[in-house]
N, C-alpha and C positions, 0 to 999 in steps of 0.2 A: 764713188768719189762723195765728198760731202759739198754740199752749195758753197760753202764759203770758198773752198779751194776752186772750185769752178769758176767761180765769178771773178778770183785774182787773175786766174789763166787767161779768162776770156780778156779782161782789161789790159792786161799786157798784149796781148793779141791785137786788140783795137785801137790801144794806144798809138801804134804806129800804122793807124788807118790812113794817113796821109800819104804813106809810102805804097800802102797796099790797095788804095781805093779805086785806081785805074785798072787792075788787075779783076777779070770779069770772073775768074774762078772764087775769087773771094766772097761774092756774093753768095754763091751757092754754100760756103762753109759756115758762113753766117746764118743761113736759112736752117742748115741741120743744127748747129749748135742751139738756135731757138727752139727748133722742136724738140732737141735733148733736153732743153731746160725745162719745156711744159711736162714733158714725161716725166720728170723727178718730182716736179712739183705735184702731178697727180700721183704718184706713188708716195710722197710723203703724206699727200691728204689720206691717201687709203691705209696708210700706216697709222695716221694719228687716229682715224675712225676705228681701226682694228684694236688698237690699243684703248681706246674709250669704250669699245664693247668689251673686250677682256677685264676692264676695271668694273665696268656694270654687272658682268657675271659674277666676277667675285665678290662683290658687295651682293648680289642676290644670293649666291650660295652662303655666305656669312649670315645673311637674313634667314634664310631656310634651316641652316644648323641651328640658330639660335631659337627660332620657332619650334624645329623638331626637339630640342632639349627642354624646351618651357611645356611642350606636350608631354614629354616623358615625366617631366617634374610634376605635371598636373594628376598625369595619369597615376602615378605612383602615390600621390596625396589622396586622391580618391580611392586606390584599392586601400590604403591606409585607414580611412576612415569608414569604409566599407568594412574593413575587417575587424575595427573597433566597435562599429555597430553590430555587426554578426556576434561578437564576442558579448556584446553587452546584452543582445536579445537572448544568447544561450544562458548566459549566466543569471539573467531574470528569472528564469524557470526554477533555478535551484537556490534563490536568494530571496530574502524579505520575509515578512509576515505572512502567516497562512491561518485561516479559522477553518476547521472542522467540527461537523456535528452529526449526530445520531439523536434522534427523537419518535417516540410513539405514544400516542393519548388517544383514547377513546372511552366510550360509553358501552357498557354491558349490562343486561338485564335479562329477567327470565320471562315466561309467557305471561306471568302474572304483573309485570311491571315492578319487579320488586328484585332487591339485592339477590345476587347469585354467589357461586364460588367458581374460580376461573385460574387460568395461569398455566404454565407447561409443566409445572410439578404438583397438579392438583391430585393426581392418584397417590396411593399409599407407597408406590415405588419411587416417586418424586423425591422421597427424603434421601435416598442413594443415587441420585442422577437419572432416575427412569422419567425421561421427560417425554410428552405426547406432542401431537400437532400444535402449533400457537395460531394458526389461522382461526380468527373467530372465537378466541380463547384466551384474551389478554384484557384484564380489567383496570389495568395500571396505566399511570403517565411516567416514563422513564426517560431521561434527557442525558447526555452527553454534551459537553463542551471543549473543546480541543482547541488550543493556542500554540501555535508554532513559530519559531524563528529561525531560518537558515541563512547561511552566507558561506561563499566561497572565497577564501583569502587569495592574495597574489602568490604565494608559494604552491597553489593548488589544495591547500586543504579544505576541509569542510567542518563546519560545525551546526549543531542542531540542538535547539531547547524546546522541550514540549512540557505542557502544563495541563491537565485535564480535571474539569469539574464534573461532577455527575450527581443526579438526585432521582430518587425514586417514590411513588406515590400510590396509595390506592383511594385517596378522597378525591371527590368530584369538586370540591370547593376552590374558589379562585385564590383563598389566601391559606396557604397551607405549610406557614413557618413551625407552627406546633408540632406536626408532623413530619416536617423534612427530613430526610436521610442526606441532605447535602454532604458531600464528600470530596476531598483532594485524591482522586484515585490514581494519578499519576503526576511525577516531577521529575525530569530527568534530561540530561545533557550527554549530544553524541559528539565526538571528534573523529573524523573519517580522512584517509589517503595521506596521511603524514607524509611528507617527502622523504625523511628519513627512514621510514619502513620500507623494508625490501623482502623479495622471497615471498613466501606462503601471506605475508602480512601487508604486502603492497597496498592493496584496496581494502584493508579490513577497517571496521567501525570499532570503536571503543566507546563503552557508555558507562554512567553511573547514577544512582538515583532510584526514585522509586516509578515502577512501570510494570505493564505487560509485556511478557515474551513477545520479538516480533513475529515469531513463527506460529503463535498459536493458530488453530482452525477450529471450524464449528459445523453444525450442521442447521443452517438457518431457520427453517420452516419447521423444525423440531424445537428451537431455540435451547440448543444445548452444544456446547464446547464440545468437541472431541479431547483434546487436550488444553488445559488453561494453566500456563506457568506465571505467577507473578509475584511482587515482592518489593524489598528494597536491597539494593545491592550492585553488582558491577559485572560487567562482561567483555566480551568481544566477539564480533559478527564477523563471517566471511572470510575466514582464514583459507585461502585457495590451494589446493594441494594439485589440482590441475584443471584443465577446462570443463571436466563435470563434476569434479570432487571437493566441497567446500565443509567447513565445521565451524559452529558456534559453542562458546564457552561461557559460563556464567555461573556467579555465587548469588543466590538470594537468600534472604532472612524473612522469616514469617513470624510471628507471635499467636500463642495459644491464650484464650482468657478472655476475662472482662477488663475492658479499660478502666475501671475504677479499681483495679486490683493489680496493678502492672508490676509490683514486686514478687507476685506468687506466680507469674506467667513463665512459660519455657519459651525459649527461641528456638524455631526449627530453622536449621541451615540447609540449603539445597544446593548441591553441587551438581551442575548439568554440563552434558556433553552432546550436543545435536549435530549428526552429520547426515548430510546429502550427497547422495551420488546419482545424476541425472534424476530420474522421477523417483528413486528410493529415498527413504529417511529412515535414519536409527537414530533413537534419542535414548540416552541411559542416565538415569539421574539417582545420587545417593544423598540420604538426609539425615540429619542426627538433631535430637532435640533432648539434651541433657536435663535429667531431673524432670522429665514430662510425668512421671509418674507420682512426684511430689508435689505437684500443683494443687493449689488449693483455691476454691471459690471465695467469693467476698464475706462469707460467714466463717470462714477459716476452715473449711471442711475439705477433705481430699476430693480433688475432681473425679480421678480414676487412678487409684492405687496400682492398677494391674496395665496402665498404657504404657504404650511402645515407646522407647528412646530414639529407634533408628528404623532405617526403612530404606527400600530402593523401588526404582519404577524404570520401567522399560517400554518403547513404542517402536514398532515398525510398520512404516507407513509407505503407501504407493499413490503418487499423486499425478493421475492421467490427464493428457491434455485433449482427450477423446472419451467418448463415451465408452468405458470399460473396453477401449479397443474395438469397438463394434461399427461405431459411427461418430458423426459430430459431435462435439458437446464437451463436457468435461466430469470427471469423476474422482473422487477420493477414497481410500480405504486405509483402516489402521488398526493394528491389533495390540492391545496395551495389558500389561501385566504389572501389578505391584504387592509388595509383601512389607509388612509391619506398616510403618508411616507413610508408606508409598502405596497402600492399598486403597486409598481414595485416589483413584487412578485418573479421573477428571480433572480436578482442580488440585494440582500436584502439592502435598505437604500441607493442606490447609484443616485436615480433619486430626486433633490431638486425643482423640478418643479410641483410636484402634490398637487393637492387640498386637503384641509382637507377633503372634502366629497367623494374622489377619492375612489372607490371599484375595486378591480379585484379579478377575481376566475380564476385558471389556472388549467388544467389535463394534466397529462404526464403519459405515459405508455409505455414499450417497452420490448420485449422478444428475446430470442436466442434459438435455438433448431436445432438439426441436424434432416432432413427428409429421410436419407436413401441413397442408390444408390450415395453417393459422393455429394448430396445435402444437402446445409443448408439455413435457413430463419431466418429474424429478421424484425419482423414488428414493426412499432413504430407510435403512436398517440400524438399529441401535438395540444391544445386547450387553447385559452384564451378569457375571455370577462371582458372587463374594462370600467366602466362609471364614468363621471364628472371626468375624469382622469387630465385634464389641463384646461377645460373649462366647467362651469355648463351646463350639458346637451349634452356633448360630448358621441362619444361611440367607442370603438376599440374592433372589434370582428374578429376572425379568428380561423381557424383549418387547421390542417396539418397532412396528412395520407403519410407516407412513408413506402415502402417496398424494402428491398435489400436481393437478394437471390446469394449464391456462388456456383459456380460447379466446383467440382476437376476435372481436367484433368488430370495431373500427378503429381509425387510428390513435384514438383517445379511450377506448372504453374495452375492457376485458372481461371474463367470467372466470373466477377460479374455483376450482373444487378441491376439497382435502378430505382424504379419509384415514383415520387411525387408528390402530389395532395393537392393544399392549395386553399380554399376558404376565402375571406376577405371582410367584410362590415365596411368600415371605414368613419366615421362621427366626424371629427376634428374640426367643428364649427368655420371654419377660424383660428386656432390656428395655428401658424408658417407658414403662408400663404398656408396651405395644405387645398385640397378639397375634399368633400365626393366621396367615389367611392365604388363599389362592383364589384366582379368578381372573376374569378378561376385563378389558375397557374397551368401549367402542366410541368413535366420534367421526360426524359427518359434517361439512361445513360447505354452504355455498356464498360467494361474495361477491357480487358485482361490483367492480373497481374503475375509478378514474385513474387515468394517468396523463402527465404532460407530454409524453413521447416513450417511443422505444417500447411500446405494447407487446406483450410476450417475453419480454427480458426478464428473467426471475430477479435478476440482482439489482435493477435500475428503480430508483427512486424519485421523487415522492409518489405515493399511491395514498388515494382517500377510498376506503371499502365501507360498504354497507354489507352486513353478512347475517344468516341463520346458521345456528349450529344447533345439532341434536347430539346427545351422548348419553351412553347407558352403561352400567356394568354389573357385576356379579353381586348380589346383595350380601353374600359372604365379606367382600372388601368395607362393607360399613363398620366391621367389627375391628378393623384393626387399630384404632385409637380413638380415644373421645375427644382429642382437640385437634384433629385432622379434618382436611375439606369434606371428606366423607362422612364423618362423624358429627358434622354440625347439623343443627336444626333444619329442617326443610330440605335438605339436601341428601336424597337417598337414592339407592336404585330404584329401577323402574321408568328410567327415561327423564330426561330434561332438555327442553328447549331453551336457548338463549339468543337474545337478538342484540344488534348493536352496530355501532359506526366507529371507524378506527383510522386515524392517521400514520404514516410512517414514512420517514425521510432520512436519508442520510447525504453527506456532501464532503 
């Protein structure tokens, strides 16, 4: 019963108090009603308190829900900012400007402190790619400067522009402008990961311009490319047929002849398909230089009336991620064959004087492995046989064996040792006033070397080396030509000591 109803009822009853006052039982009833009213008031107070607590609990729940929602919003915002920062950090590795370079420079002299001959192609076999060990044997300054710009677009596509300047010198002067060979060796653009490309072309890269092929490789300590494809053209990299199989396709152009007589030069077009399956590589190239046999020199005379107009080139390679499968390290092996214009198997398509009948085989192999106890070893083999190269019946055969050892002394100092042996049998049939010779060449080098770190790593630079080199060769090789190194005055068989210092760096 509500309080108002009870009050009215009590008022009616008490209003007749004069009639009931004399009745003793009325006092007892009034007492019970008073007690009942107190209990009702207490119950009402408890109900009000419960209602207040319920309202407070509801407010607290609403506050907690709002705080939780705010926390969730804040967490989401933090996660979004973190994701943006991570994305920015990841993309920064693939974007922006980059500067890369290579350089070597040093002083080379003989034991009389006078000028001497040097370089990886110092022997008669060097004219056809017969390089020897380069340690303690390079008198030049050579520099490559590479500037690149990369970016990743919002649609996921990537772009890259690269330009490369290079210069080579054999003078020790500080001012070398008059003898400079400064050259723009590369200038090209790549576009990759185009979102409209699917299937085998999904992650491919398209390029155009003047460049070295991306998958060229060399034997560094002989300073010889195994294969070198370069020129001006266009192509596509990394067409993927499966997880293990991919292919590159390119078209390059090269020009034969002197730049002063461009109207009479022939252009050699090289179409190349380079295939990779796991560690295996199969590269096939065809080339055509129309009217190469009609090319004339700056005096109007035919350069070579029997020169080839076409050619083909093939390479079979094996790229190991171990030392020939025997131990830790790395190794690469390649067998090359070329015919016609392709008979210059190292620098593909660069020699315009080759005969249509020319045939060349080339074998290259090298490896790197640690021996333990601070020792590291890198053996290399390079051999070539070329017949009917420039004159019918000629032959150029040679083989180079090279071994470099590194001994760790401290964390910044190592000793390098290198030995080279080359045998050559050259029969040019009078081409270019060359004479038939055969014989051997030997070279030994010791080079104390300073490094900033990673002592013992063959391919970590910079390095600063002191060196002493002894070389000798069969005296018959002095008769090959009057204008090569072995035919020069003061550089004859019988033993030659060279000394010097060299720096080499790349990044």
